C-alpha positions as CSV (number, residue, x, y, z in Angstrom):
1,M,12.9,8.2,20.5
2,S,10.7,5.1,21.1
3,V,8.9,4.1,17.9
4,L,6.1,1.5,17.8
5,V,5.3,0.0,14.4
6,Y,2.1,-2.1,13.8
7,I,2.2,-4.7,11.1
8,N,-0.4,-7.2,9.9
9,S,1.3,-10.6,10.3
10,E,-1.3,-12.4,8.1
11,K,1.1,-11.5,5.3
12,I,4.4,-9.8,6.1
13,A,4.8,-7.9,2.8
14,K,6.7,-5.0,1.4
15,N,4.5,-2.4,3.2
16,S,5.6,-4.0,6.5
17,F,9.3,-3.5,5.6
18,E,8.6,0.0,4.5
19,A,6.9,0.9,7.8
20,V,9.8,-0.6,9.9
21,T,12.4,1.2,7.7
22,Y,10.4,4.5,8.2
23,G,10.2,4.0,11.9
24,K,14.0,3.3,12.1
25,K,14.7,6.7,10.5
26,I,12.9,8.3,13.5
27,G,14.1,6.2,16.5
28,S,14.4,2.8,18.2
29,V,11.8,0.5,16.7
30,T,9.6,-2.1,18.4
31,V,7.0,-4.0,16.2
32,I,3.6,-5.0,17.6
33,T,1.6,-7.7,15.8
34,N,-0.7,-10.7,16.4
35,G,-1.5,-14.1,14.9
36,N,0.5,-17.1,14.0
37,A,3.4,-15.9,12.0
38,T,6.6,-17.8,12.9
39,D,9.2,-16.4,15.2
40,E,11.7,-16.8,12.3
41,D,9.6,-14.7,9.9
42,L,9.0,-12.0,12.6
43,A,12.7,-11.9,13.5
44,E,13.5,-11.0,9.8
45,L,12.0,-7.6,10.5
46,G,15.2,-6.9,12.4
47,K,17.0,-6.6,9.1
48,Y,14.9,-3.5,8.4
49,G,15.6,-1.9,11.7
50,A,13.3,-3.5,14.3
51,D,15.0,-4.2,17.6
52,K,12.2,-6.2,19.1
53,V,8.9,-7.8,17.9
54,L,6.0,-8.2,20.3
55,V,3.4,-10.7,19.2
56,D,0.0,-11.6,20.8
57,R,-0.4,-15.3,20.0
58,N,-3.8,-15.5,21.7
59,F,-5.4,-13.0,19.3
60,E,-5.6,-14.0,15.6
61,G,-8.4,-11.7,14.4
62,T,-8.4,-8.4,12.6
63,D,-11.3,-6.6,14.4
64,S,-10.4,-2.9,14.4
65,Q,-11.4,-2.4,18.0
66,Q,-9.4,-5.3,19.3
67,V,-6.3,-4.3,17.3
68,T,-6.7,-0.8,18.6
69,R,-6.6,-2.1,22.2
70,L,-3.5,-4.3,21.4
71,V,-1.5,-1.4,19.9
72,A,-2.7,1.0,22.7
73,K,-1.5,-1.4,25.4
74,A,1.9,-1.9,23.7
75,A,2.3,1.9,23.2
76,N,1.6,2.6,26.9
77,S,3.9,-0.3,28.0
78,L,6.8,1.1,26.0
79,G,6.1,4.7,26.4
80,A,6.2,5.1,22.6
81,S,6.1,8.7,21.4
82,T,5.6,7.7,17.7
83,I,3.4,5.0,16.3
84,V,3.7,4.0,12.6
85,F,1.2,2.2,10.4
86,S,1.1,1.5,6.7
87,N,-1.7,3.7,5.1
88,D,-3.5,0.6,3.8
89,L,-7.0,-0.6,4.6
90,V,-6.0,-1.9,8.1
91,G,-4.0,1.2,9.0
92,K,-6.9,3.5,7.9
93,A,-9.3,1.6,10.1
94,I,-7.1,1.5,13.2
95,A,-5.0,4.7,13.3
96,P,-8.0,7.1,13.8
97,R,-9.4,4.9,16.6
98,L,-6.0,4.8,18.3
99,A,-5.5,8.6,18.0
100,V,-8.7,9.1,20.0
101,R,-7.8,6.5,22.6
102,L,-4.3,7.9,23.2
103,K,-5.2,11.6,22.6
104,A,-2.6,11.6,19.9
105,G,-2.1,13.7,16.8
106,L,-2.6,11.7,13.5
107,V,-0.7,12.3,10.2
108,A,-2.4,10.3,7.5
109,G,-0.6,9.6,4.2
110,A,2.9,10.6,5.1
111,T,5.5,10.4,2.3
112,Q,8.6,11.5,4.2
113,V,10.1,11.3,7.7
114,P,9.7,14.4,9.9
115,D,12.2,17.1,9.1
116,E,14.3,19.0,11.6
117,E,11.3,21.1,12.7
118,G,9.1,18.0,13.0
119,K,7.0,18.7,9.9
120,I,5.8,15.8,7.9
121,K,5.2,15.8,4.2
122,V,1.8,14.4,3.1
123,N,-0.4,14.1,0.0
124,V,-3.4,16.4,-0.1
125,F,-6.3,16.9,-2.6
126,S,-6.1,13.3,-3.9
127,G,-2.4,13.6,-4.6
128,K,-2.6,16.9,-6.6
129,A,-0.5,18.7,-4.0
130,Y,1.6,18.3,-0.9
131,G,1.2,19.7,2.6
132,Y,3.3,19.8,5.7
133,V,1.9,18.8,9.1
134,K,3.5,19.2,12.5
135,V,2.1,17.3,15.5
136,E,2.0,19.2,18.8
137,S,0.7,16.4,21.0
138,T,2.9,14.2,23.2
139,I,2.2,11.2,21.0
140,Q,2.2,11.2,17.2
141,I,0.6,8.6,15.0
142,I,1.8,8.4,11.4
143,S,0.4,6.3,8.5
144,L,2.9,5.9,5.7
145,L,1.7,5.9,2.0
146,P,2.8,2.6,0.4
147,N,5.8,2.8,-1.9
148,S,6.8,6.2,-0.6
149,I,10.1,4.9,0.6
150,Q,12.1,1.8,-0.2
151,P,12.8,-0.8,2.4
152,E,16.4,-0.7,3.6
153,E,18.2,-3.7,5.2
154,T,20.3,-2.1,7.9
155,G,20.3,-4.5,10.8
156,Q,20.2,-8.1,12.1
157,K,17.4,-10.3,13.3
158,A,15.1,-9.0,16.0
159,T,14.2,-10.6,19.3
160,V,10.6,-11.9,19.4
161,E,8.6,-11.8,22.6
162,N,5.1,-12.9,23.5
163,F,2.7,-10.1,24.5
164,D,-0.8,-10.2,26.0
165,G,-2.7,-7.4,24.4
166,E,-5.9,-7.9,26.5
167,V,-7.9,-7.2,23.4
168,G,-11.3,-8.3,24.9
169,T,-14.2,-9.5,22.7
170,A,-14.7,-8.7,19.0
171,G,-17.2,-6.1,18.0
172,L,-18.2,-8.1,15.0
173,T,-18.2,-11.7,13.7
174,V,-16.5,-12.6,10.4
175,K,-18.3,-15.5,8.9
176,A,-16.2,-15.8,5.7
177,T,-13.3,-14.1,3.9
178,K,-12.9,-14.2,0.2
179,K,-9.4,-13.1,-0.9
180,P,-8.9,-11.6,-4.4
181,E,-7.5,-13.9,-7.0
182,G,-4.1,-13.2,-8.6
183,S,-0.6,-13.6,-7.4
184,I,0.2,-9.9,-6.8
185,P,-2.2,-7.8,-4.7
186,L,-2.6,-4.3,-6.3
187,P,-1.6,-2.3,-3.2
188,E,1.7,-4.2,-3.1
189,A,2.4,-4.2,-6.9
190,E,5.4,-2.3,-8.2
191,L,4.2,-2.8,-11.8
192,V,0.6,-2.5,-13.0
193,V,-1.0,-3.0,-16.4
194,S,-4.5,-1.5,-16.6
195,A,-7.2,-1.1,-19.2
196,G,-10.5,0.5,-19.8
197,R,-13.5,0.4,-22.1
198,G,-11.2,0.9,-25.0
199,L,-10.6,-2.8,-25.0
200,K,-14.3,-3.2,-26.1
201,G,-15.0,-6.4,-24.2
202,P,-13.8,-8.9,-21.5
203,E,-12.9,-11.4,-24.2
204,N,-10.0,-9.0,-25.3
205,W,-8.3,-8.9,-21.9
206,G,-5.8,-11.6,-22.9
207,I,-3.4,-9.0,-24.3
208,V,-3.4,-7.2,-20.9
209,E,-2.8,-10.4,-19.0
210,E,-0.1,-11.5,-21.3
211,L,1.8,-8.3,-20.9
212,A,1.3,-8.4,-17.1
213,E,2.7,-11.9,-17.0
214,T,5.8,-11.0,-19.0
215,L,6.5,-8.0,-16.7
216,G,5.5,-9.8,-13.5
217,A,2.9,-7.1,-13.0
218,A,-0.6,-6.9,-11.5
219,T,-3.6,-6.3,-13.7
220,A,-6.1,-3.5,-13.0
221,C,-9.0,-1.7,-14.7
222,S,-11.1,1.5,-14.7
223,R,-14.4,1.8,-12.8
224,P,-16.7,1.4,-15.8
225,V,-15.0,-1.9,-16.7
226,S,-15.6,-3.3,-13.2
227,D,-19.2,-1.8,-13.0
228,I,-20.3,-3.6,-16.1
229,G,-18.7,-6.9,-15.0
230,W,-15.8,-7.2,-17.5
231,R,-13.3,-7.4,-14.6
232,P,-13.6,-8.1,-10.8
233,H,-14.2,-5.2,-8.5
234,H,-10.9,-5.7,-6.7
235,E,-9.1,-4.7,-9.9
236,H,-10.8,-1.3,-10.0
237,V,-8.2,1.5,-9.4
238,G,-9.2,5.1,-8.8
239,Q,-10.7,7.4,-6.2
240,T,-13.5,5.0,-5.4
241,G,-11.5,1.9,-5.9
242,V,-7.9,0.9,-4.9
243,A,-5.4,3.7,-4.6
244,I,-2.0,2.5,-5.9
245,R,1.5,3.9,-6.1
246,P,3.5,1.5,-8.4
247,N,6.8,2.3,-10.0
248,L,5.2,1.8,-13.4
249,Y,1.6,2.1,-14.4
250,I,0.6,1.3,-18.0
251,A,-2.9,2.4,-18.9
252,A,-4.5,1.3,-22.2
253,G,-7.8,2.5,-23.5
254,I,-8.5,4.7,-20.4
255,S,-9.5,8.3,-21.0
256,G,-8.2,9.5,-17.6
257,A,-11.2,11.0,-15.8
258,I,-10.2,12.9,-12.6
259,Q,-11.6,10.1,-10.4
260,H,-9.3,7.6,-12.0
261,L,-6.3,9.9,-11.8
262,A,-6.9,10.4,-8.1
263,G,-6.1,6.7,-7.4
264,V,-3.1,6.3,-9.7
265,N,-1.3,9.7,-9.9
266,G,1.1,8.6,-7.1
267,S,2.7,6.2,-9.7
268,K,6.4,6.9,-10.3
269,V,6.0,6.5,-14.1
270,I,2.7,6.5,-16.1
271,V,2.5,5.2,-19.6
272,V,-0.7,6.0,-21.5
273,I,-1.9,4.2,-24.7
274,N,-5.0,5.7,-26.4
275,T,-6.3,6.3,-29.9
276,D,-7.6,9.7,-28.8
277,A,-4.7,12.2,-28.8
278,E,-6.9,14.6,-26.8
279,A,-7.5,12.1,-24.0
280,P,-7.1,13.9,-20.6
281,F,-4.8,11.1,-19.3
282,F,-2.0,12.3,-21.7
283,K,-1.6,15.4,-19.5
284,A,-0.7,13.3,-16.5
285,A,1.4,10.8,-18.5
286,D,5.2,10.5,-18.4
287,Y,5.1,8.7,-21.7
288,G,2.2,8.6,-24.2
289,V,1.4,6.5,-27.2
290,V,-1.3,7.6,-29.6
291,G,-2.3,4.2,-31.0
292,D,-4.6,1.2,-30.9
293,A,-4.1,-0.9,-27.7
294,F,-4.8,-4.0,-29.8
295,E,-1.6,-3.2,-31.8
296,V,0.5,-1.5,-29.1
297,L,0.2,-4.0,-26.2
298,P,1.2,-7.1,-28.2
299,R,4.2,-5.2,-29.7
300,L,5.2,-4.1,-26.2
301,N,4.9,-7.7,-25.0
302,E,7.1,-9.0,-27.7
303,A,9.7,-6.3,-27.1
304,F,9.8,-7.1,-23.3
305,K,10.1,-10.8,-24.0
306,K,13.1,-10.2,-26.3
307,F,14.7,-7.8,-23.8
308,K,14.3,-10.4,-21.0
309,A,15.7,-13.2,-23.2
310,S,18.8,-11.1,-24.0
311,N,19.6,-10.5,-20.4
């Protein structure tokens, strides 16, 4: 089966390796991308299962309409029956457009490869349940939830070829781009330390940042914290913020409203720290600590430092 995987070459990150690994489990993988990533970096995708990488060097933008034309031309050229995206902001913008253009079935938020009957497991109701979707159209488009599968190095370097996507003119003009500060983008983070109004003010965020630094984790916050300006909006996780699926999510001073849970309940392990033993978040937690974040977080930090020093 011919599988086409789109990646954003501005930053070839873990979700790119996940998408290629996922595609390899379905069939023979060709990657389509654009921009100025080096041939050497793109060839590395072969380690995760890509046989070939097609790159449009003449198109460096991220306009959704242009990217849709690029992927559509590549899919038609290859006769691809399956097209895979990461279910990130880029994938969410392009996959539906492409589905209309190619008259393809779209499965958004897949968590597993198709089973023997062709059914694909997906998250539904903001992660509260799972559903199974089977595509009946000739072409299927799948967007993979980040951190649903682990990248697997199974191959060698891929061949890299230039490709003219004939993307046409952009539908919008980007005048400036401001990237979030911080070394670990939240959608890519495997470890996240988050806090809410229980920290009482932005001046107390040092204990969160110190623990995150020790763990090599990203920092996050609840919506009220970002709304009142204690933390930047790009750190807001939840239904109306960034949806994340880290291996470990530590939440301090967050009650656990349903909107917050919808954005973090895909986490593999959730640790909740709260003085209120009746906080709703404890019902979703794998581990709960009834205690003051101002006491618990520093003690956790010291414990992790000692653990790292002894290993």
